[in-house]
C-alpha positions in Angstrom: 0.0 0.0 0.0 1.3 3.4 -1.0 0.6 6.8 0.7 1.2 10.3 -0.4 2.1 12.6 2.5 1.6 16.3 1.8 3.8 18.3 4.2 2.7 21.7 5.4 1.1 23.2 2.3 -0.2 26.1 4.3 -0.8 29.8 3.7 2.0 31.0 5.9 4.5 29.0 3.9 3.5 30.5 0.6 5.9 33.0 -0.9 4.0 36.0 0.5 3.6 34.5 3.9 5.6 35.3 7.1 7.7 32.2 6.6 7.4 32.1 2.8 9.2 29.4 0.9 10.2 30.4 -2.6 8.3 28.4 -5.2 5.9 26.8 -2.8 2.9 28.1 -4.7 4.0 26.4 -8.0 3.9 23.0 -6.2 0.1 23.1 -6.1 -0.7 21.9 -9.6 2.1 19.3 -9.4 0.7 17.9 -6.1 -2.8 18.0 -7.5 -1.7 15.8 -10.4 -0.2 13.3 -7.9 -3.2 13.0 -5.6 -5.3 10.7 -7.8 -2.3 8.4 -8.3 -2.5 7.3 -4.6 -5.0 5.1 -2.7 -4.2 7.1 0.5 -3.4 10.8 0.8 -2.5 12.5 4.0 -1.6 16.1 4.9 0.4 17.4 7.8 -0.1 20.9 9.3 2.1 23.0 11.5 -0.3 23.9 14.3 1.4 26.1 16.8 0.1 27.9 19.9 0.8 31.6 20.0 3.5 31.1 22.7 5.5 28.6 20.7 9.2 28.2 21.4 10.1 28.5 17.8 8.8 32.1 17.4 11.6 34.7 17.7 9.0 37.2 19.0 8.7 35.0 22.2 12.4 35.5 23.0 13.3 39.1 23.9 16.6 40.1 22.5 16.6 37.3 19.9 15.9 37.6 16.1 14.7 35.4 13.3 17.4 33.0 12.3 19.1 32.9 15.7 19.7 29.5 17.2 19.0 28.7 20.9 19.3 25.6 23.0 16.0 24.1 24.1 15.8 20.9 26.2 19.2 19.7 24.8 18.7 20.4 21.1 19.2 23.4 18.9 16.2 25.4 17.9 16.1 27.8 15.0 14.0 30.9 15.7 11.4 31.6 13.0 8.8 34.3 12.3 5.4 33.7 13.9 3.6 31.3 11.6 0.8 28.7 11.4 -0.8 29.7 14.7 -3.7 27.4 15.5 -7.1 28.4 14.0 -5.7 31.2 11.9 -5.9 31.7 8.2 -2.1 31.3 8.0 -2.4 27.8 9.3 -5.1 26.7 6.8 -4.2 24.5 3.8 -3.5 26.7 0.8 -6.4 27.4 -1.5 -6.2 25.5 -4.8 -4.9 22.3 -3.3 -7.2 19.3 -4.2 -8.3 18.7 -0.6 -11.2 16.5 -1.5 -8.6 13.8 -2.2 -7.0 14.1 1.3 -8.3 11.4 3.7 -6.6 12.5 6.9 -4.8 15.5 8.5 -2.2 15.4 11.2 -1.2 18.4 13.3 2.4 19.0 14.5 4.1 21.6 16.7 1.2 21.7 19.1 3.4 21.7 22.2 4.5 25.2 23.1 7.9 24.0 24.4 8.9 21.7 21.6 9.1 22.3 17.8 8.1 19.6 15.3 9.6 19.4 11.9 8.7 15.8 11.1 5.1 14.8 10.3 5.7 11.8 12.7 7.2 13.2 15.9 8.2 16.3 17.7 11.9 17.3 17.6 12.5 15.7 21.0 10.9 12.5 19.8 8.7 12.5 22.9 5.3 13.0 21.2 3.8 11.2 18.2 1.4 12.9 15.8 -0.3 9.6 15.3 0.8 9.3 11.7 2.7 6.1 12.2 -0.2 4.3 13.7 -2.5 5.6 10.9 -0.2 4.3 8.2 0.2 0.9 9.8 -3.5 0.6 10.3 -3.9 1.0 6.5 -1.1 -1.5 5.8 1.1 1.2 4.2 4.6 0.2 3.3 5.6 2.9 0.8 5.5 6.6 1.6 6.0 9.4 -0.8 6.6 13.0 0.4 5.8 16.3 -1.2 5.4 19.9 0.1 7.6 22.2 2.2 10.3 22.6 3.2 12.7 20.2 1.4 15.4 20.9 4.0 13.3 20.9 7.1 9.9 19.3 7.5 10.0 17.1 4.4 13.6 16.1 5.3 12.8 15.1 8.9 9.6 13.3 7.8 11.6 11.2 5.4 14.2 10.5 8.1 11.5 9.3 10.5 9.7 7.2 7.8 12.9 5.3 7.0 13.7 4.9 10.7 10.3 3.4 11.2 10.8 0.9 8.5 8.8 2.5 5.7 10.0 2.8 2.1 10.4 6.6 1.8 10.6 8.7 -1.4 10.8 12.5 -1.8 9.2 13.7 -5.0 11.7 16.5 -5.8 9.7 18.7 -8.2 6.8 18.6 -5.7 8.9 20.0 -2.9 10.4 23.5 -2.2 13.2 24.4 0.2 14.2 27.3 2.4 18.0 27.0 2.0 18.5 29.2 5.1 22.2 28.5 4.7 23.2 28.2 1.0 23.6 24.5 0.2 21.1 23.2 2.9 18.8 21.7 0.2 21.6 19.9 -1.5 22.9 18.6 1.8 19.4 17.4 2.6 19.2 15.4 -0.7 22.5 13.8 0.0 21.4 12.9 3.5 18.2 11.3 2.3 20.2 9.1 -0.2 22.7 8.2 2.5 20.0 6.7 4.8 18.3 4.7 2.0 15.6 7.2 1.0 14.7 7.7 -2.6 14.5 10.9 -4.6 12.5 11.0 -7.9 10.8 13.5 -10.2 7.0 13.3 -10.4 7.0 12.3 -14.0 8.5 8.9 -13.0 5.2 8.1 -11.3 3.2 8.7 -14.4 5.6 6.6 -16.6 5.2 3.6 -14.3 1.9 2.0 -15.4 2.2 -0.4 -12.4 2.1 2.6 -10.1 -1.3 3.9 -11.2 -4.2 3.3 -8.8 
C-alpha cells in the first residue's frame, strides 16, 4: 500500500507568507496531479500555539534565524507562523483537498518544535501518523510539500527509521535554504539513509504505479 504525504502546504509557507518558501505556490498543480495516483493521501499541518518556542518574538533580544538551545537540542527561531485556528495555518487554496483522507497536526506543544510529520523534535510525542499508516497497511511513503530541507527532510528520516520505504518527489517540494547548500545537503542525507528521490513524471511513466 502506498501513501502520499503532503507536508505543510499552508498559507503562511507560501511566498508572500511570514515564513514564505520560494516556489511553494507552484507546487500546487504538481501535487494535484499526484493525488489521484495514490490510494491514500495524508496532509500534515504546522499547528502552533501563539506562545510557541520557535517564534523569535517570544524570545526578547533574539531575532529570526538565531539558534537557541532548548531541552538539549538546537532550535532555529522563526517568524510567527501557522498559529492554531488562523488563516495562515489553513491549507493553501487550490490544493485538491477532496482527495485528502486525513490530517495530522504537529508543533502543538509550546515547548517543543516539530519538523517531522511523525514526531516532535524531542521524539517525545507522536502525531499519530505512524499508527494511521500501519492501520492502513502502508509500506511505501511518498513525500511532497515544504520545506525540502526541514519538514520534508525530517519526515523522510523518520519514515525510514520506522521501516517504511520513503521517497521524496523532488519537483513537488520546495526548500528554504536558510544557509546556502542546505537543500543539496538534505538530498545527500536522504540518499545516505536509503531514502529515494524522484521526479513526479517517474510516477506517471510507471503503469504499475497507477491506482
